[in-house]
C-alpha positions as CSV (number, residue, x, y, z in Angstrom):
1,X,-0.3,0.0,-0.1
2,X,2.7,2.4,0.7
3,X,4.0,2.0,-2.7
4,X,0.2,2.2,-4.4
5,X,0.8,6.0,-2.0
6,X,4.1,6.7,-3.5
7,X,2.4,6.3,-7.3
8,X,-0.1,8.5,-6.8
9,X,2.2,11.3,-5.4
10,X,3.7,10.7,-8.7
11,X,0.4,11.2,-10.5
12,X,0.2,14.6,-9.2
13,X,3.5,15.3,-9.4
14,X,2.9,14.8,-13.1
15,X,0.5,17.6,-13.4
16,X,2.1,20.2,-10.8
17,X,5.6,20.9,-10.8
18,X,5.9,24.0,-8.1
19,X,9.1,26.1,-9.3
20,X,12.0,27.2,-6.6
21,X,12.2,30.9,-5.0
22,X,14.3,32.6,-7.7
23,X,15.2,36.5,-7.0
24,X,14.1,39.2,-9.1
25,X,17.1,41.5,-10.8
26,X,15.8,45.1,-11.2
27,X,18.3,47.1,-13.4
28,X,17.5,50.1,-14.8
29,X,20.1,50.0,-17.5
30,X,19.3,46.4,-18.6
31,X,15.5,47.1,-18.6
32,X,16.4,49.6,-21.0
33,X,18.5,47.8,-22.9
34,X,15.8,44.3,-23.2
35,X,12.8,47.2,-24.4
36,X,15.2,48.4,-27.3
37,X,16.7,45.3,-28.3
38,X,12.8,43.4,-28.3
39,X,10.3,46.5,-29.3
40,X,10.9,45.8,-32.9
41,X,10.4,41.8,-32.6
42,X,7.4,42.4,-29.9
43,X,6.0,44.0,-32.3
44,X,6.8,41.6,-35.5
45,X,5.1,38.9,-32.8
46,X,2.0,41.1,-33.1
47,X,2.2,42.2,-29.3
48,X,2.2,45.7,-27.5
49,X,5.8,46.1,-26.0
50,X,4.1,48.0,-23.3
51,X,2.2,44.7,-22.2
52,X,5.4,42.4,-22.9
53,X,7.7,42.4,-19.4
54,X,11.1,40.7,-19.4
55,X,12.1,40.1,-16.3
56,X,15.4,38.5,-15.4
57,X,16.1,36.2,-12.8
58,X,18.8,35.4,-10.5
59,X,19.3,31.9,-11.6
60,X,22.6,30.0,-12.8
61,X,20.9,27.8,-15.2
62,X,20.7,28.7,-19.4
63,X,17.6,28.9,-19.7
64,X,14.1,31.7,-20.5
65,X,10.5,30.6,-20.2
66,X,7.2,31.7,-19.8
67,X,4.6,31.0,-17.4
68,X,0.9,32.8,-18.2
69,X,0.4,36.1,-19.6
70,X,2.9,38.1,-21.8
71,X,6.0,38.1,-19.4
72,X,8.9,36.1,-20.3
73,X,11.2,35.0,-17.7
74,X,15.5,35.0,-18.6
75,X,17.7,33.6,-16.0
76,X,21.2,35.2,-15.4
77,X,23.0,32.2,-16.5
78,X,21.3,32.5,-20.1
79,X,22.6,35.9,-20.4
80,X,26.6,35.3,-19.0
81,X,26.6,32.6,-21.4
82,X,25.6,34.2,-24.5
83,X,28.4,35.2,-26.8
84,X,26.2,38.6,-28.3
85,X,22.6,40.6,-28.0
86,X,21.4,38.7,-30.8
87,X,21.8,35.3,-29.2
88,X,19.4,36.3,-26.8
89,X,16.9,38.3,-29.0
90,X,16.9,34.6,-30.6
91,X,15.8,32.9,-27.3
92,X,13.3,35.5,-26.5
93,X,12.1,35.2,-29.3
94,X,11.1,31.8,-29.4
95,X,9.1,32.1,-26.4
96,X,7.1,34.9,-27.8
97,X,6.1,32.1,-30.1
98,X,5.0,30.9,-26.8
99,X,2.9,33.7,-26.1
100,X,2.0,34.1,-29.5
101,X,0.5,30.1,-29.4
102,X,-1.0,30.5,-26.2
103,X,1.1,27.3,-25.0
104,X,1.0,28.1,-21.5
105,X,-2.8,28.0,-20.9
106,X,-3.0,25.2,-23.2
107,X,-0.6,23.0,-21.0
108,X,-2.9,22.8,-18.4
109,X,-5.9,21.1,-20.8
110,X,-3.4,19.1,-22.6
111,X,-2.1,17.3,-19.3
112,X,-6.0,16.5,-19.5
113,X,-5.2,13.4,-21.5
114,X,-2.1,12.1,-20.4
115,X,-3.5,12.7,-16.7
116,X,-6.4,10.7,-17.8
117,X,-4.2,7.9,-19.0
118,X,-2.0,7.7,-15.6
119,X,-5.3,7.6,-13.1
120,X,-6.9,4.4,-15.6
121,X,-4.2,2.5,-15.4
122,X,-3.7,3.6,-11.3
123,X,-7.3,1.9,-11.3
124,X,-6.8,-1.2,-12.7
125,X,-3.5,-1.8,-10.7
126,X,-5.3,-1.4,-7.6
127,X,-8.0,-4.1,-8.5
128,X,-5.1,-6.6,-9.8
129,X,-3.4,-5.7,-6.2
130,X,-6.6,-6.1,-4.6
131,X,-6.9,-9.5,-6.5
132,X,-3.6,-10.8,-5.5
133,X,-2.0,-10.0,-8.3
134,X,0.5,-7.3,-6.8
135,X,3.5,-7.7,-9.4
136,X,1.1,-7.6,-11.9
137,X,-0.5,-4.4,-10.6
138,X,2.6,-2.5,-10.2
139,X,3.5,-3.0,-14.0
140,X,0.5,-1.9,-15.4
141,X,0.6,1.5,-13.0
142,X,4.5,1.7,-14.0
143,X,3.4,0.8,-17.7
144,X,0.1,3.7,-17.5
145,X,3.1,6.3,-16.0
146,X,5.1,6.0,-19.0
147,X,2.4,6.5,-21.6
148,X,1.4,9.5,-19.7
149,X,4.5,11.0,-19.6
150,X,5.1,9.9,-23.4
151,X,2.2,11.6,-23.8
152,X,2.7,14.7,-22.4
153,X,6.2,14.7,-23.3
154,X,5.4,14.4,-27.5
155,X,2.8,17.6,-27.1
156,X,5.3,19.3,-25.1
157,X,7.5,18.9,-28.3
158,X,4.7,19.7,-30.6
159,X,4.8,23.2,-28.8
160,X,8.3,23.5,-28.6
161,X,8.5,23.3,-32.8
162,X,5.7,25.6,-32.9
163,X,7.6,28.3,-30.9
164,X,10.7,27.9,-32.9
165,X,9.0,28.4,-36.1
166,X,7.0,31.2,-34.6
167,X,10.4,32.9,-33.1
168,X,12.1,32.4,-36.8
169,X,9.0,34.6,-38.3
170,X,9.1,36.9,-35.8
171,X,12.5,38.0,-36.1
172,X,12.8,37.7,-40.1
173,X,9.5,40.1,-39.9
174,X,11.3,42.6,-37.7
175,X,14.3,42.5,-40.0
176,X,16.5,40.9,-37.4
177,X,19.3,38.1,-38.1
178,X,18.6,35.0,-37.0
179,X,22.1,33.9,-36.7
180,X,22.1,34.5,-32.9
181,X,19.1,32.1,-32.3
182,X,20.7,28.9,-34.3
183,X,24.4,29.8,-32.9
184,X,22.6,29.5,-29.3
185,X,21.0,26.1,-30.3
186,X,24.4,24.9,-31.9
187,X,25.6,26.0,-28.4
188,X,23.0,23.8,-26.4
189,X,23.8,20.9,-29.1
190,X,27.7,21.2,-27.8
191,X,26.9,21.5,-24.1
192,X,24.7,18.0,-24.5
193,X,27.1,16.2,-26.4
194,X,29.4,16.9,-23.6
195,X,26.6,15.4,-21.2
196,X,26.5,12.7,-23.3
197,X,22.6,13.6,-23.6
198,X,21.0,11.1,-26.6
199,X,21.0,12.7,-29.8
200,X,18.9,10.2,-31.9
201,X,15.9,10.0,-29.7
202,X,13.3,12.4,-28.4
203,X,10.7,10.4,-27.2
204,X,11.7,10.8,-23.7
205,X,12.8,14.4,-24.1
206,X,10.1,17.3,-23.5
207,X,12.1,19.0,-26.2
208,X,12.6,18.3,-30.1
209,X,16.4,16.7,-30.6
210,X,18.6,20.1,-31.1
211,X,19.9,19.0,-34.4
212,X,16.5,18.9,-35.5
213,X,15.8,22.3,-34.6
214,X,18.6,23.7,-36.3
215,X,17.5,21.3,-39.2
216,X,14.1,23.1,-39.4
217,X,15.3,27.2,-38.5
218,X,18.2,26.7,-41.2
219,X,16.0,27.1,-44.3
220,X,14.0,29.6,-43.2
221,X,16.4,31.9,-41.4
222,X,18.9,32.2,-43.7
223,X,16.4,32.7,-46.7
224,X,15.3,36.4,-45.1
225,X,17.1,39.1,-46.2
226,X,18.3,39.9,-42.7
227,X,20.2,36.8,-42.0
228,X,23.7,38.6,-42.6
229,X,22.3,41.9,-41.1
230,X,24.9,43.0,-38.4
231,X,23.7,43.5,-35.0
232,X,23.1,47.6,-34.2
233,X,26.8,48.6,-32.7
234,X,25.0,50.6,-30.0
235,X,22.5,47.8,-28.6
236,X,25.8,45.4,-28.8
237,X,28.2,47.8,-26.6
238,X,25.3,47.7,-24.1
239,X,24.9,44.7,-23.8
240,X,28.9,44.0,-23.2
241,X,28.0,46.6,-20.6
242,X,25.0,44.3,-19.1
243,X,26.4,41.6,-19.0
244,X,29.5,42.4,-17.2
245,X,27.9,44.4,-14.5
246,X,26.0,41.0,-14.2
247,X,28.5,39.0,-13.9
248,X,30.4,41.7,-11.4
249,X,27.2,41.4,-9.2
250,X,26.4,37.7,-9.2
251,X,30.0,36.0,-9.6
252,X,32.7,35.3,-6.8
253,X,35.5,38.9,-7.2
254,X,38.3,35.9,-7.6
255,X,36.2,34.7,-11.1
256,X,35.4,38.7,-12.0
257,X,39.2,39.1,-11.5
258,X,40.2,36.4,-13.9
259,X,37.8,37.1,-16.7
260,X,37.9,40.6,-16.5
261,X,41.5,41.3,-14.7
262,X,42.7,44.9,-13.5
263,X,45.0,45.7,-16.6
264,X,41.4,45.5,-18.5
265,X,40.4,49.2,-18.6
266,X,37.4,49.0,-21.0
267,X,34.5,50.0,-19.9
268,X,33.3,46.7,-19.4
269,X,35.8,45.6,-17.6
270,X,35.0,48.3,-15.1
271,X,31.9,47.9,-14.7
272,X,32.1,44.1,-13.5
273,X,34.8,44.9,-10.9
274,X,33.1,47.8,-9.3
275,X,30.3,45.7,-8.6
276,X,32.1,43.1,-7.7
277,X,34.4,45.2,-5.5
278,X,31.5,46.4,-3.8
279,X,29.8,43.0,-3.1
280,X,33.0,41.5,-2.0
281,X,33.5,44.4,0.6
282,X,36.5,46.5,-0.8
283,X,35.1,50.4,-1.3
284,X,38.1,51.8,-2.1
285,X,38.2,49.8,-5.2
286,X,35.0,50.2,-5.4
287,X,34.9,53.7,-5.9
288,X,38.1,53.6,-8.1
289,X,36.7,51.7,-10.7
290,X,33.2,53.8,-10.4
291,X,35.2,56.8,-10.1
292,X,37.2,55.9,-13.6
293,X,33.5,55.1,-15.3
294,X,32.1,58.2,-14.2
295,X,35.4,60.3,-15.5
296,X,34.7,58.2,-18.7
297,X,31.5,59.6,-19.0
298,X,30.2,62.3,-16.9
299,X,26.8,62.1,-17.9
300,X,26.1,58.5,-18.0
301,X,23.1,58.1,-16.0
302,X,24.1,54.5,-15.1
303,X,27.2,55.2,-14.5
304,X,26.3,58.0,-11.4
305,X,23.8,55.7,-10.2
306,X,26.6,52.9,-9.5
307,X,28.5,55.7,-7.8
308,X,25.9,57.1,-5.6
309,X,25.0,53.3,-4.6
310,X,28.2,52.3,-3.6
311,X,28.5,55.8,-1.4
312,X,25.6,55.1,-0.2
313,X,25.4,51.6,1.1
314,X,28.9,52.2,2.5
315,X,27.0,54.7,4.4
316,X,27.8,57.7,3.4
317,X,24.6,58.9,2.3
318,X,25.0,62.4,2.6
319,X,28.0,62.3,-0.3
320,X,25.9,60.0,-2.3
321,X,23.3,63.1,-3.2
322,X,25.1,65.1,-6.1
323,X,25.7,61.5,-8.2
324,X,22.1,60.0,-7.5
325,X,20.3,63.5,-7.7
326,X,22.4,63.8,-11.3
327,X,21.4,60.4,-12.6
328,X,17.7,60.8,-12.0
329,X,17.7,63.9,-13.9
330,X,19.8,62.3,-16.6
331,X,17.7,59.1,-16.7
332,X,14.0,61.4,-16.8
333,X,13.3,60.3,-13.3
334,X,13.7,56.1,-13.6
335,X,11.5,55.2,-11.0
336,X,14.6,52.4,-9.5
337,X,17.0,55.5,-9.9
338,X,14.8,57.7,-8.3
339,X,14.0,55.5,-5.9
340,X,17.4,54.7,-5.0
341,X,18.3,58.7,-5.2
342,X,14.5,59.2,-2.9
343,X,16.1,56.0,0.0
344,X,19.4,58.2,-0.2
345,X,18.0,61.9,1.2
346,X,15.4,59.6,3.5
347,X,18.5,57.9,5.0
348,X,21.3,61.5,5.9
349,X,18.2,61.9,8.6
350,X,18.3,65.5,7.4
351,X,14.8,67.2,7.7
352,X,16.3,69.6,5.0
353,X,16.2,66.9,2.8
354,X,12.6,65.3,3.2
355,X,10.5,67.8,1.1
356,X,13.0,66.7,-1.8
357,X,12.9,63.3,-0.8
358,X,8.7,62.9,-0.7
359,X,8.6,64.7,-4.6
360,X,10.7,62.1,-5.9
361,X,9.7,59.1,-4.3
362,X,6.2,60.0,-5.6
363,X,7.1,60.6,-9.0
364,X,8.8,57.3,-9.0
365,X,5.4,55.2,-7.7
366,X,3.4,57.3,-10.0
367,X,5.5,55.6,-12.6
368,X,6.0,52.4,-11.1
369,X,3.5,51.7,-8.4
370,X,4.6,47.9,-8.4
371,X,8.1,49.1,-6.3
372,X,7.6,47.8,-2.6
373,X,11.2,49.5,-1.6
374,X,9.7,52.7,-2.6
375,X,6.9,53.1,-1.0
376,X,8.5,51.8,2.2
377,X,10.8,55.1,1.8
378,X,7.9,57.1,1.1
379,X,5.7,55.7,4.1
380,X,9.2,56.4,6.3
381,X,9.0,60.1,5.1
382,X,5.6,60.6,5.6
383,X,5.8,59.3,8.8
384,X,8.8,61.7,9.8
385,X,6.9,65.0,8.4
386,X,3.9,63.9,11.3
387,X,1.6,63.0,8.2
388,X,-0.2,59.6,9.2
389,X,-2.8,59.7,7.2
390,X,-0.7,59.5,3.8
391,X,1.7,56.8,5.9
392,X,-1.2,54.3,6.4
393,X,-1.8,55.1,3.0
394,X,2.0,53.9,1.7
395,X,1.4,51.2,4.0
396,X,-2.0,50.2,2.3
397,X,-0.5,50.1,-0.9
398,X,2.7,48.0,0.1
399,X,0.8,45.3,1.8
400,X,-1.5,45.3,-1.5
401,X,1.7,44.7,-3.7
402,X,3.2,42.0,-0.8
403,X,-0.2,40.2,-0.4
404,X,0.0,41.4,3.1
405,X,-4.3,41.3,2.6
406,X,-5.4,41.9,6.4
407,X,-3.1,44.9,7.2
408,X,-4.0,46.4,3.8
409,X,-7.4,46.6,4.6
410,X,-6.6,48.2,7.9
411,X,-4.2,50.9,6.9
412,X,-6.5,51.7,3.8
413,X,-9.7,51.7,6.3
414,X,-7.0,54.4,8.8
415,X,-6.0,56.1,6.1
416,X,-9.8,56.9,4.3
417,X,-10.8,58.3,8.3
418,X,-8.2,60.9,7.4
419,X,-8.7,62.0,4.2
420,X,-10.9,63.9,2.2
421,X,-14.0,62.0,1.0
422,X,-14.0,61.8,-2.6
423,X,-10.6,62.8,-3.0
424,X,-8.0,60.9,-5.2
425,X,-6.1,59.2,-2.4
426,X,-9.7,58.4,-0.2
427,X,-10.7,56.4,-3.9
428,X,-7.9,55.3,-3.7
429,X,-7.8,53.7,-0.3
430,X,-11.6,52.6,-0.9
431,X,-10.0,50.4,-4.1
432,X,-7.7,48.8,-1.9
433,X,-10.0,48.4,1.5
434,X,-12.7,46.8,-1.2
435,X,-10.2,44.4,-2.9
436,X,-8.6,43.7,0.2
437,X,-12.2,42.6,1.8
438,X,-13.3,40.8,-1.1
439,X,-9.9,38.2,-1.1
440,X,-10.5,37.7,2.8
441,X,-14.2,37.2,2.2
442,X,-13.4,34.6,-1.0
443,X,-10.3,33.1,1.2
444,X,-13.2,32.1,4.1
445,X,-14.9,30.5,1.4
């Protein structure tokens, strides 16, 4: 009977495999790059770039995926493994194929068939065990599970092939070379060879054989007028910077110094070392690398952001203000950069800076109201200024974002009690209260 329960658990795992927790990496420069390099491809897919989100996850696996909606998740490992921006464009074009094809919503429907096979074989197995034929029952169960898995994997391979073809079409229509897409597949194929993954039988794989994928895409991509079109030098240069700062932020200092030795004074190398030194606790070295970047281009908002961030996180908020104020202005008040600047103003503990902090943080949440840290800082400013009503509203916004439903309701009710009825802020508090109350009511049922 214990074996029976373990097999039943395997049936459940077929239908739902929970994803492990991953850290979302938010960076203004990286977001701007991905928006620019993917916009023509997203439009070619018939989607609105405003509705498509590309989220970077801190995960060493070379992977990208969609999980519903119009969000593409890209692992940091994929960005680090790519040789150029065009390879990443090819991978994301494939993921857009999944979105346009509705593969994620349809996936649950497709699972009904293989799961049904497994449950049917499970019932037959129970009958056989009950009749005393234990080995026969186990055999039926095993065969049923394999049939279920085979059915689902076949469906998955069909989806992947469809997404490949769609991604190739999007690249061609956008006038973007498909070389990166093919090169990345070849890179994956090389890894498969090294890992001794079979290249002659796709039955047990969720994707078509990589060699078959390359063969199926080559003619379509090579026949496009954009096949030999080079990547924009500006995009490639920006990608090298983003890739370097990502490696500096994630990888161990020794690895970063091996890849970007001190003798390398290029912008990507300085970027990588500045982040790596800062994260590893070498403030003087981090300051020097950041200063060299700012000296190279005093009006680059991302260099200034880094310099200010290093001062701020080293416990010198007052010294960070000049760089962060300029970075905020030059970036047209990018919400992520503005939030860092607002945090620096709050951290000075100087009441003279509170009015500016409130203005900056209100602008940040107006452009991105889904930023918990910005709401925390704005709530802190309101509290320090004695504005408990707006502090309560900020707490309601924060709780709504983070899923603390009871606190969202309590804070929204407290804010409504002190706000002019019918005002914009009162209506916003009312919205949060109503949504929270409905969520709590649904939870009870």
